[in-house]
C-alpha positions, 0 to 999 in steps of 0.5 A: 383565644377563643374569644380573638378566634370568634371575632376573626370568623365572624369578620370573614363571614361579613366580608364575604357577604359584603363582596358578593357579586352576580353569578358569572356569566356564561362564556357565550354572554362575555363574548356578546357585543355591549350595544352601548359601547358599540354606539360609544366607539363610533364617538364623533362623527356618529349616527342619529336614527330618528323614529318614523313618527317624528321624520313624518313632521320633519321637513328634510331637504338636501342638496350636494357638495360642490366644488366651486371653482378655485383661486382667491375669489370675491363675494358680491351682492345683487340684483337679477334684471332682465336681459336688455338685449332681449327686453322692450317696453312697449307703448303707443306711439300716439295717443289712443284708446285701449280697444281690446287686449290680446296678451297677459303677463306670462304669455309668450309672444313672438316678434311681430305678434299683435299684443292690442288694438288701438284705436286713434283719431290722429291715425284716422286722419292720417289715414285718410290723408293716404287715401286722399293722396291716392285719389289725387295720383290716379288723377293725375296719371290719367291727366299725363295720358291724355296730354300725352296723346293730344301732344301726339296729334299736335293738339297740346304742346309739349310743355303741357306734358311736362307740366302733368309729369310734374303733377304725377311727382308730386301726387307721389311724393304726397302718398309717400309722405302720407304713408311714412306719416301712418308708419311713424304712428307705428301702423300699416296704411291698410291694416284695418277697415276702421282706418282709425285702429291699429294693432300694437306688436311686440318687437322682441320674442318672450314673455310678457312681464307686465301688462298696463293695457285696460280695454278702454282706457286713453293712453298717452304717446309716452305710455308703456302699456307691456313690458317682454323680454326673454327670461331664458337668460338674465343679468346679474349686476353687482358692484365690485370695488376696483382693488377686486374688479381689477382681477375679474375679467370677461369669461370668469366664473360665477357661482350664484346663491339666492335667499328665495332658493336656499341650499341651490346655487347656479353657474354663470359667466362675467359677460361685461366689466365695467370700464368707469369707477363709480367716484362715490363708492369706488366701485365697478359694475360687473354684469353676470349672464344667468341661463334660466334653465328651469324658469325659476329665476325672476328680475329683481330677485337678490342674489350673492355671486362668488366671482373667480378671477380669471387665473382661478386655482384648485376648487374649493369645496362648499356646502349651504351655510344652513348645512353646517351646524354646531355640536358642542366644539365641532362643526357638523353636517348631516348625510342621509344615511342608507335607511329611512331616518338615519343620518350620519353626523359628519365633523368637518372643517368651517372655512369663509363664509362665502355668501350663501355658501361655506367653504369646507376644509375637510371631511365632505366630498363633491357630490355628497348629499348634505342635509339642508333645511331640517338640520338644526331640527337634527342638531337639536335632536343629536344634543338630545342623544348626548344629553341622555347619553349613549342611546341615538334612538329617539 
């Protein structure tokens, strides 16, 4: 029995030693929140905090979530073009030599403003014809006056007066023809002391888009020397399949995105729906008028247009495609927080691809700002944070 009792006591000591724990926490410590538990409670979405030194190296741009006009729309591709109603290709009307160039690419010009000074031997001859016709007319008028006086004195017959009047009329017609010939060359009859020179003037107000005129260059009558256009409004021509085109009306709202301007969208309106279908592609041309308010748009830029039908429904919430990132099994966006380097990870419902924009089914509202450039790197940091546990500071 003594041996048994000794064994029992020894076992009790061993158990007690194995079950020793750290001293109990004070009441204040027991009520202190667990920082890791607090971050775990946030779950997904959560908050990502980026250290200042990393934030300096991370280029972050944001864009507002937008509410597009609703309805079942169409995504169409196209290219910006000049407004052909306010555009001109200006060239020499006759074979000429460029004497001087007055305007360059990017210059704003008014209608009638001189773009270049040209010289033409043909123009010189035509202006000489004007001078000759003027001299003949003056002489014919003098002869007519003299014959009228002589007729009054019964010295010459009335038929001589009539003949003189006919000569005056012929001289006047010759002068008109000579002046018309000069005007047809795009010049004025008395524009310069050198009768062979004339100014090449802009027929529209706008910006010089291209310039091909070079001082001293010989140019032909069909050669374009300047392209001038009003760039305050541009055209976007897109091709729509006939099944989509029949639902698009003049005045329909259009939302435009451009690869050259990531994270930005521009509004436009349908100005023209083509009247004939291309027999090969089965498409119609849709023309959209785009206001170039800040002058960043350029003819030739490729663009994607989201065109809504005339009977648009509820608004569609959209965000730039680059702002949506896949984090685990969720689509998320990063929303800048109140503190520098703080970003909320917001789970969203991803809808249709609208050409540079993504339809957002839920999770964000219109006018909320989301990260566009830099979102992929923030996603990488968020994945790193997940891999290291619940600590989100980097």
